[in-house]
C-alpha positions as CSV (number, residue, x, y, z in Angstrom):
1,M,0.0,0.0,0.0
2,D,1.6,3.3,-1.1
3,N,1.0,6.5,0.8
4,I,1.3,10.1,-0.2
5,I,2.3,13.0,1.9
6,I,0.6,16.3,1.1
7,I,2.6,19.4,2.1
8,F,1.2,22.9,2.8
9,T,3.0,26.0,4.0
10,N,0.1,26.8,6.3
11,R,-1.2,24.6,9.2
12,T,-4.7,25.8,8.7
13,D,-5.0,24.5,5.2
14,T,-3.6,21.1,6.2
15,L,-6.4,20.8,8.8
16,R,-9.0,22.0,6.3
17,L,-7.9,19.3,3.8
18,Y,-8.1,16.7,6.6
19,E,-11.7,17.8,7.4
20,C,-12.7,17.9,3.7
21,L,-11.4,14.3,3.1
22,R,-13.0,13.1,6.4
23,Q,-16.4,14.5,5.2
24,I,-16.3,12.5,2.0
25,G,-15.2,9.3,3.8
26,I,-11.4,9.3,3.1
27,R,-9.1,8.4,5.9
28,G,-6.1,10.7,6.3
29,V,-3.7,11.2,9.2
30,I,-2.1,14.4,10.3
31,V,1.7,13.7,10.7
32,P,4.8,15.7,11.5
33,S,6.4,16.7,8.2
34,P,9.4,14.6,7.3
35,N,12.8,16.3,7.9
36,Q,13.6,15.9,4.2
37,L,10.6,18.1,3.4
38,A,11.3,20.8,6.0
39,H,10.1,23.7,3.9
40,S,6.5,22.9,5.1
41,C,4.6,24.3,8.0
42,G,5.6,21.4,10.3
43,I,2.6,19.1,9.8
44,S,1.4,17.2,6.7
45,L,-1.5,15.0,5.7
46,K,-0.8,11.4,4.9
47,T,-3.3,9.2,3.0
48,Q,-3.2,6.3,0.6
49,Y,-2.1,7.0,-3.0
50,R,-5.5,5.8,-4.3
51,N,-7.0,8.9,-2.7
52,L,-4.8,11.3,-4.7
53,D,-7.7,12.4,-7.0
54,K,-10.0,13.1,-4.1
55,A,-7.3,15.1,-2.3
56,L,-6.7,17.2,-5.4
57,Y,-10.5,17.7,-5.7
58,C,-10.7,19.0,-2.1
59,I,-7.6,21.3,-2.6
60,R,-9.2,22.9,-5.7
61,K,-12.7,23.0,-4.2
62,M,-11.6,24.7,-1.1
63,N,-9.0,26.9,-2.9
64,L,-6.2,25.9,-0.4
65,K,-3.6,28.4,-1.6
66,S,-0.8,27.2,0.7
67,F,-0.7,23.8,-1.0
68,D,2.9,23.1,-1.8
69,H,3.6,19.6,-3.0
70,I,2.6,15.9,-2.9
71,Y,5.2,13.2,-2.4
72,L,4.9,9.5,-2.8
73,E,6.4,7.8,0.3
74,K,8.8,5.0,-0.6
75,K,9.8,2.6,2.2
76,N,12.4,-0.2,2.2
77,M,13.9,-2.2,5.0
78,Y,16.3,0.5,6.0
79,Q,14.9,3.9,5.1
80,T,12.0,6.0,3.9
81,S,12.4,8.3,0.8
82,Y,10.0,10.6,-0.9
83,V,9.4,11.1,-4.6
84,K,7.7,14.3,-5.8
85,V,4.3,13.6,-7.5
86,L,3.0,17.1,-7.9
């Protein structure tokens, strides 16, 4: 199961996206932003990759202007890395 990390430069927009996804039945988790992605506000939203379209829908619908990037989380036995999706 692949996860995505959605990065904002504003904590409020992160929480607004979380609420929008929750209202349409999509599970997301507020997590500390990974150190490699430190240009963010400190918190990020993590959800499954299959929810990418719905997350983008909410970002556009709510006009979340502090949206920064979306990263695909890649894990192996020893480390976690992130690949920029959008």
